[in-house]
C-alpha positions as CSV (number, residue, x, y, z in Angstrom):
1,M,39.1,122.6,2.2
2,L,39.0,118.8,3.2
3,A,36.8,118.0,0.2
4,T,39.2,119.8,-2.2
5,A,42.2,117.9,-0.7
6,S,40.2,114.6,-1.1
7,Y,39.2,115.5,-4.6
8,L,42.9,116.3,-5.5
9,L,44.0,113.0,-4.1
10,L,41.3,111.0,-5.9
11,C,41.3,112.8,-9.2
12,I,44.9,113.8,-9.6
13,V,47.3,111.8,-7.4
14,F,45.8,108.4,-7.8
15,P,45.4,108.6,-11.5
16,F,49.0,109.9,-11.8
17,L,50.4,107.0,-9.7
18,M,48.4,104.6,-11.9
19,A,49.9,106.1,-15.1
20,Y,53.3,106.1,-13.6
21,A,52.9,102.4,-12.7
22,A,51.7,101.6,-16.2
23,A,54.5,103.4,-17.8
24,S,57.1,102.0,-15.4
25,D,55.8,98.4,-16.2
26,L,55.9,99.0,-20.0
27,L,59.4,100.5,-20.1
28,T,61.1,98.4,-17.4
29,M,58.8,95.3,-16.9
30,R,59.0,96.3,-13.2
31,I,56.6,98.1,-10.7
32,S,58.8,99.4,-7.9
33,N,57.9,99.0,-4.3
34,R,58.2,102.8,-4.2
35,I,55.2,103.3,-6.5
36,T,52.9,100.7,-4.7
37,G,54.0,102.1,-1.4
38,L,52.9,105.6,-2.6
39,V,49.6,104.1,-3.7
40,V,49.0,102.6,-0.3
41,A,50.3,105.6,1.6
42,G,48.1,108.0,-0.5
43,F,44.9,106.3,0.5
44,V,45.4,107.4,4.2
45,P,45.0,111.1,3.6
46,Y,42.3,110.3,1.2
47,A,40.4,108.3,3.7
48,V,40.8,111.1,6.3
49,F,40.0,114.1,4.0
50,S,37.0,112.4,2.4
51,G,35.4,111.8,5.9
52,M,35.3,108.0,5.6
53,T,33.8,106.3,8.7
54,W,35.8,103.5,10.4
55,S,33.4,101.0,8.8
56,E,34.0,102.4,5.3
57,I,37.8,102.4,5.9
58,S,37.6,98.7,7.1
59,F,35.9,97.6,3.9
60,H,38.5,99.4,1.8
61,V,41.2,97.7,3.8
62,A,39.4,94.3,3.5
63,A,39.4,94.9,-0.4
64,G,43.1,95.5,-0.4
65,A,43.9,92.6,1.9
66,L,41.7,90.1,-0.1
67,T,43.3,91.2,-3.3
68,L,46.8,90.9,-1.8
69,V,46.1,87.3,-0.7
70,V,44.6,86.2,-4.0
71,A,47.3,88.0,-6.0
72,F,50.1,86.6,-3.7
73,V,48.8,83.0,-4.5
74,M,48.8,83.9,-8.2
75,F,52.3,85.3,-7.8
76,A,53.5,82.1,-6.0
77,R,52.2,80.0,-8.9
78,G,54.0,82.2,-11.5
79,W,50.9,83.6,-13.0
80,M,51.5,87.2,-12.1
81,G,54.4,89.4,-11.2
82,G,55.1,90.5,-7.7
83,G,54.8,94.2,-8.5
84,D,51.4,93.5,-10.3
85,A,50.2,91.8,-7.2
86,K,51.1,94.7,-5.0
87,L,49.6,97.3,-7.4
88,A,46.4,95.4,-7.6
89,A,46.1,95.3,-3.9
90,G,46.9,99.0,-3.5
91,T,44.4,99.8,-6.1
92,A,41.7,97.7,-4.5
93,L,42.4,99.7,-1.2
94,W,41.4,102.8,-3.0
95,L,38.5,101.4,-4.9
96,G,37.0,99.4,-2.0
97,I,35.0,96.2,-1.6
98,E,32.0,97.6,-3.5
99,H,33.9,98.1,-6.7
100,L,36.5,95.1,-6.4
101,A,34.5,92.8,-8.6
102,E,34.2,95.5,-11.3
103,Y,37.8,96.2,-11.1
104,V,38.8,92.5,-11.4
105,V,36.6,92.0,-14.3
106,V,37.7,95.1,-16.2
107,A,41.4,94.3,-15.4
108,S,40.9,90.7,-16.7
109,I,39.3,91.8,-19.9
110,L,42.0,94.5,-20.4
111,G,44.7,92.1,-19.4
112,G,43.5,89.4,-21.9
113,V,43.4,91.9,-24.7
114,L,46.9,93.3,-23.8
115,T,48.3,89.7,-23.6
116,L,46.8,88.8,-27.1
117,A,48.1,91.9,-28.6
118,I,51.6,91.4,-27.3
119,L,51.7,87.8,-28.3
120,Y,50.4,88.7,-31.7
121,A,53.0,91.3,-32.1
122,R,55.7,88.9,-31.0
123,A,54.7,86.6,-33.9
124,Y,56.3,89.1,-36.3
125,P,59.7,90.7,-36.5
126,L,60.1,94.1,-35.0
127,P,60.3,97.1,-37.4
128,R,63.8,98.4,-37.9
129,V,63.0,101.7,-36.3
130,T,62.0,100.0,-33.0
131,L,65.2,98.0,-32.8
132,R,66.9,101.0,-31.2
133,L,64.3,101.2,-28.4
134,P,65.5,98.8,-25.6
135,F,62.1,98.5,-24.1
136,A,60.5,97.4,-27.4
137,V,63.1,94.9,-28.0
138,H,62.7,93.6,-24.4
139,L,58.9,93.6,-24.7
140,H,59.1,91.7,-28.0
141,D,61.3,89.0,-26.6
142,Q,59.3,85.6,-26.2
143,K,60.9,84.9,-22.8
144,T,59.6,88.2,-21.4
145,G,56.4,88.3,-19.5
146,I,53.4,90.6,-20.1
147,P,53.5,94.1,-18.5
148,Y,50.1,93.4,-16.7
149,G,50.4,96.6,-14.7
150,I,49.2,98.4,-17.8
151,A,45.9,96.6,-17.6
152,L,45.6,97.0,-13.9
153,A,46.2,100.7,-14.0
154,A,43.9,101.2,-16.9
155,A,41.1,99.3,-15.2
156,A,41.6,101.3,-12.1
157,L,41.1,104.6,-14.1
158,L,38.0,103.1,-15.8
159,V,36.4,102.1,-12.5
160,L,37.5,105.3,-10.6
161,P,34.4,107.3,-11.7
162,N,32.1,104.7,-10.1
163,V,33.8,105.1,-6.7
164,V,31.4,105.9,-4.0
165,G,31.6,109.6,-3.0
166,L,33.1,110.9,-6.2
167,E,30.1,112.9,-7.0
168,S,30.1,114.6,-3.7
169,L,33.8,115.6,-4.3
170,M,33.1,117.5,-7.4
171,P,34.0,121.1,-7.0
172,M,31.0,123.4,-7.1
């Protein structure tokens, strides 16, 4: 029963929250505190149901805290949005210290590709059909930032299968 609950949290709830955060960032250029709060709060039952030891939990918390500190510095320097910083920290909490470097590298690569694609698209006028889509017009604006939450969420979903314990949670 506990393994099933843990499996559902890791393989359904967490990916849903990542997809929701990415869609929210794309459509509104914001990731609400409610979403990042749910990401962090969702880790608690996952940790309990998966049978993590206090030592394992502490390493996951350390990953989240380290990411929050680094991301906050990046936010303070204007290099990243506040919602992105909180989403990265919440995601690191789920993935743990063992997968933090992999997550950061994948998110950086995806973020670079996303940034280049948006900058390239901004060099050309929007097609007429997209002028009726407020999010497309806003995203195309040179003064608008990059919805980096898309890259953060995609990286989380790419790293997720490597998370320790996933194999043991697979239903028989």
